[in-house]
C-alpha positions as a Markdown table, in Angstrom:
| # | Residue | x | y | z |
|---|---|---|---|---|
| 1 | Met | 0.0 | 0.0 | 0.2 |
| 2 | Pro | 1.5 | 3.4 | -1.1 |
| 3 | Glu | 2.2 | 5.6 | 1.7 |
| 4 | Arg | -0.2 | 8.6 | 2.1 |
| 5 | Thr | 0.6 | 12.2 | 2.0 |
| 6 | Val | -0.2 | 15.0 | 4.8 |
| 7 | Ser | -3.4 | 16.2 | 2.5 |
| 8 | Gln | -4.8 | 12.7 | 2.6 |
| 9 | Ser | -4.1 | 12.2 | 6.2 |
| 10 | Met | -5.5 | 15.7 | 7.4 |
| 11 | Ser | -8.7 | 14.9 | 9.9 |
| 12 | Gln | -10.1 | 18.6 | 9.4 |
| 13 | Arg | -10.7 | 19.9 | 5.7 |
| 14 | His | -11.2 | 23.5 | 6.6 |
| 15 | Val | -8.8 | 26.3 | 7.9 |
| 16 | Ile | -9.5 | 27.1 | 11.5 |
| 17 | Ser | -7.9 | 31.2 | 11.1 |
| 18 | Leu | -8.2 | 34.4 | 12.9 |
| 19 | Gly | -6.7 | 37.8 | 12.0 |
| 20 | Pro | -3.8 | 39.2 | 14.1 |
| 21 | Arg | -5.6 | 41.3 | 16.2 |
| 22 | Ala | -7.7 | 38.5 | 17.8 |
| 23 | Thr | -7.1 | 38.0 | 21.3 |
| 24 | Ile | -5.9 | 34.7 | 23.2 |
| 25 | Trp | -9.4 | 34.4 | 24.5 |
| 26 | Asp | -10.6 | 34.3 | 21.0 |
| 27 | Ala | -8.1 | 31.9 | 19.7 |
| 28 | Ala | -8.8 | 29.4 | 22.8 |
| 29 | Ser | -12.6 | 29.7 | 22.3 |
| 30 | Ile | -12.1 | 28.6 | 18.6 |
| 31 | Met | -9.7 | 25.7 | 19.1 |
| 32 | Thr | -12.1 | 24.4 | 21.9 |
| 33 | Thr | -15.1 | 24.7 | 19.4 |
| 34 | Ala | -13.2 | 23.3 | 16.2 |
| 35 | Asn | -11.9 | 20.7 | 18.6 |
| 36 | Cys | -8.3 | 21.2 | 17.3 |
| 37 | Gly | -4.9 | 22.0 | 18.9 |
| 38 | Ser | -4.1 | 25.3 | 16.5 |
| 39 | Val | -5.3 | 28.3 | 14.6 |
| 40 | Leu | -3.7 | 30.0 | 11.4 |
| 41 | Ile | -3.3 | 33.4 | 12.1 |
| 42 | Ile | -4.1 | 35.1 | 8.5 |
| 43 | Asp | -3.9 | 38.9 | 7.8 |
| 44 | Ser | -6.7 | 40.7 | 5.7 |
| 45 | Ala | -4.9 | 40.0 | 2.5 |
| 46 | Gly | -4.7 | 36.3 | 3.0 |
| 47 | Val | -1.4 | 36.1 | 4.1 |
| 48 | Met | -0.4 | 33.7 | 6.7 |
| 49 | Gln | 1.2 | 35.4 | 9.5 |
| 50 | Gly | 2.0 | 32.9 | 12.2 |
| 51 | Ile | 0.4 | 30.0 | 14.0 |
| 52 | Val | -0.8 | 29.8 | 17.5 |
| 53 | Thr | -0.9 | 26.1 | 19.3 |
| 54 | Glu | -2.0 | 24.7 | 22.5 |
| 55 | Arg | 1.5 | 24.9 | 23.5 |
| 56 | Asp | 1.7 | 28.5 | 22.8 |
| 57 | Leu | -1.4 | 29.1 | 25.1 |
| 58 | Met | 0.7 | 27.1 | 28.0 |
| 59 | Thr | 3.9 | 28.5 | 27.6 |
| 60 | Arg | 3.7 | 32.0 | 26.0 |
| 61 | Val | 0.4 | 32.9 | 27.8 |
| 62 | Leu | -0.5 | 31.1 | 31.0 |
| 63 | Ala | 3.0 | 30.5 | 32.4 |
| 64 | Lys | 3.6 | 34.0 | 31.8 |
| 65 | Ala | 0.4 | 35.2 | 33.6 |
| 66 | Leu | -0.7 | 37.3 | 30.5 |
| 67 | Asn | -4.3 | 38.1 | 30.3 |
| 68 | Pro | -6.0 | 36.2 | 27.7 |
| 69 | Ala | -8.6 | 38.8 | 27.1 |
| 70 | Thr | -6.2 | 41.4 | 26.1 |
| 71 | Thr | -3.2 | 39.7 | 24.9 |
| 72 | Thr | -3.4 | 39.5 | 20.9 |
| 73 | Val | -2.6 | 36.1 | 18.9 |
| 74 | Ala | 0.1 | 38.5 | 17.3 |
| 75 | Glu | 1.8 | 38.9 | 20.7 |
| 76 | Val | 2.4 | 35.2 | 21.2 |
| 77 | Met | 2.4 | 33.5 | 17.9 |
| 78 | Thr | 4.9 | 31.5 | 16.1 |
| 79 | Arg | 5.7 | 34.0 | 13.0 |
| 80 | Asn | 6.4 | 32.7 | 9.7 |
| 81 | Pro | 5.7 | 28.5 | 10.5 |
| 82 | Phe | 7.6 | 25.9 | 8.5 |
| 83 | Cys | 5.0 | 24.9 | 5.9 |
| 84 | Val | 4.9 | 21.7 | 4.0 |
| 85 | Pro | 3.2 | 21.1 | 0.6 |
| 86 | Pro | 0.3 | 18.8 | 0.2 |
| 87 | Glu | 2.1 | 16.1 | -1.6 |
| 88 | Lys | 4.7 | 15.5 | 1.5 |
| 89 | Leu | 4.5 | 11.9 | 2.8 |
| 90 | Val | 3.5 | 11.5 | 6.5 |
| 91 | Ser | 6.6 | 10.0 | 7.4 |
| 92 | Asp | 8.7 | 13.0 | 6.1 |
| 93 | Ala | 6.2 | 15.5 | 7.7 |
| 94 | Val | 6.4 | 13.6 | 11.3 |
| 95 | Leu | 10.4 | 13.6 | 10.7 |
| 96 | Ile | 10.3 | 17.5 | 10.2 |
| 97 | Met | 7.9 | 17.5 | 13.5 |
| 98 | Ile | 10.1 | 15.2 | 15.5 |
| 99 | Glu | 13.8 | 16.9 | 14.4 |
| 100 | Arg | 12.1 | 20.3 | 15.0 |
| 101 | Gly | 9.9 | 19.7 | 18.0 |
| 102 | Phe | 6.9 | 20.8 | 16.3 |
| 103 | Arg | 3.3 | 19.0 | 16.4 |
| 104 | His | 1.7 | 21.1 | 13.7 |
| 105 | Leu | 2.6 | 21.6 | 10.1 |
| 106 | Pro | 0.5 | 24.2 | 8.2 |
| 107 | Ile | -0.1 | 22.7 | 4.3 |
| 108 | Val | 0.4 | 25.3 | 1.5 |
| 109 | Ala | -0.3 | 24.5 | -1.8 |
| 110 | Thr | 2.7 | 25.9 | -4.5 |
| 111 | Thr | -0.1 | 28.7 | -5.5 |
| 112 | Gly | 0.3 | 30.1 | -2.0 |
| 113 | Lys | -3.4 | 28.8 | -1.0 |
| 114 | Ile | -3.5 | 27.6 | 2.7 |
| 115 | Leu | -5.2 | 23.9 | 2.9 |
| 116 | Gly | -5.1 | 23.3 | 6.6 |
| 117 | Val | -2.9 | 22.0 | 9.3 |
| 118 | Phe | -1.1 | 18.5 | 9.4 |
| 119 | Ser | -1.2 | 17.6 | 13.2 |
| 120 | Val | 0.9 | 14.9 | 14.8 |
| 121 | Arg | -2.5 | 13.3 | 15.5 |
| 122 | Asp | -3.1 | 12.9 | 11.9 |
| 123 | Ala | -0.4 | 10.6 | 11.7 |
| 124 | Leu | -0.7 | 6.8 | 11.9 |
| 125 | Pro | 1.4 | 4.5 | 14.4 |
| 126 | Arg | 2.9 | 2.8 | 11.4 |
| 127 | Glu | 3.8 | 6.1 | 9.9 |
| 128 | Ile | 5.5 | 7.7 | 13.1 |
| 129 | Gly | 7.4 | 4.5 | 13.5 |
| 130 | Ala | 8.6 | 4.9 | 9.8 |
| 131 | Ala | 9.6 | 8.5 | 11.1 |
| 132 | Val | 11.3 | 7.8 | 14.2 |
| 133 | Ser | 13.3 | 5.0 | 12.5 |
| 134 | Leu | 14.2 | 7.4 | 9.5 |
| 135 | Ala | 15.3 | 10.2 | 12.2 |
| 136 | Glu | 17.5 | 7.1 | 14.2 |
| 137 | Phe | 19.2 | 6.4 | 11.1 |
| 138 | His | 19.8 | 10.0 | 10.4 |
| 139 | Asp | 21.6 | 10.3 | 14.2 |
| 140 | Gln | 23.4 | 7.3 | 13.3 |
| 141 | Val | 24.7 | 8.8 | 9.9 |
| 142 | Asn | 25.3 | 12.0 | 11.9 |
| 143 | Asp | 27.2 | 10.3 | 14.5 |
| 144 | Ala | 29.4 | 8.1 | 12.0 |
| 145 | Leu | 30.3 | 11.5 | 10.2 |
| 146 | Gly | 31.3 | 13.5 | 13.1 |
């Protein structure tokens, strides 16, 4: 069976987004309603400015005692997030996530159209296993090369 792409594996087919002036309260509310772990921050021209994740809410807002009702998403978002094309293989996407410490990867077409977000939850165990094996192989090669 051929390996799936991130586009084939996305659990949600619509883009969850807010503008940069939205509050963290707005982000938490929309993420809760949509049952997702991230929201893309898109400006009025349709350009992705960043991403806010559950981890951002915890480490950049709650842990710093910021007020979610007055803190904007632009203040805490990850700017210019790493994106992948829709044809990226799931194991390759998971490898990126493992190596870079991400849990969410925006999927963007070559035309610039934002298609959604691939989450680590979207990967099946076999693909996670393949990515872990590939990461271990990369570590071994790097160790061998010095």
